[in-house]
C-alpha positions in Angstrom: 0.0 0.0 0.0 1.3 3.5 -0.8 2.4 6.0 1.8 -0.5 8.3 0.9 -3.1 5.5 1.4 -1.6 4.5 4.7 -1.7 8.1 5.9 -5.4 8.3 4.8 -6.2 5.1 6.7 -4.4 6.4 9.8 -6.2 9.7 9.7 -9.6 8.0 9.4 -8.7 5.6 12.2 -8.4 8.4 14.8 -11.4 10.4 13.6 -14.7 10.6 15.3 -17.6 8.7 13.7 -19.1 12.0 12.7 -15.9 13.2 11.0 -15.5 9.9 9.3 -19.0 10.2 7.8 -18.2 13.6 6.5 -15.0 12.3 4.8 -17.0 9.4 3.3 -19.6 11.8 2.0 -16.8 13.9 0.4 -15.3 10.8 -1.2 -18.7 9.7 -2.6 -19.4 13.2 -3.9 -16.0 13.4 -5.6 -15.4 10.0 -7.0 -17.6 7.4 -8.7 -17.4 4.3 -6.5 -19.7 2.0 -8.3 -17.0 -0.6 -8.6 -16.0 -0.5 -4.9 -16.4 -3.7 -3.0 -16.1 -4.3 0.7 -13.1 -6.5 1.5 -13.3 -9.1 4.2 -10.4 -8.6 6.6 -7.8 -11.4 6.7 -6.9 -13.0 10.1 -3.9 -10.7 10.7 -6.1 -7.6 10.1 -8.8 -9.0 12.4 -6.2 -9.6 15.1 -5.0 -6.0 14.8 -8.5 -4.6 15.0 -9.3 -6.7 18.0 -6.1 -5.6 19.7 -7.0 -2.0 19.0 -10.5 -2.4 20.5 -9.0 -4.1 23.5 -6.8 -1.1 24.2 -3.5 -2.8 23.4 -1.0 0.2 23.5 0.9 -1.2 20.5 -2.2 -0.6 18.4 -3.3 2.8 19.7 -2.8 6.0 17.7 0.4 7.9 18.4 -1.3 11.3 17.7 -4.5 12.7 19.1 -7.5 13.5 16.9 -7.1 17.2 17.5 -3.4 17.1 16.7 -4.1 15.2 13.5 -6.8 17.7 12.4 -4.3 20.6 12.9 -1.6 18.7 11.0 -3.9 18.0 8.1 -5.3 21.6 8.1 -8.9 20.5 8.6 
């Protein structure tokens, strides 16, 4: 995955649900996504998501949402 895509995923990960919905609406309004399909996470991705939900410090964001918003100029 490219650096840009990884940065986008990281940014969305730390956003509030409300902000993530706004970003999704922006994406839908900007790009035609009729060929987008939902991917089923592989076991490694599921393990990482579960560790994040459990509060494992190795899987927690290293930047706060407010710091990220400032850094991205949003």
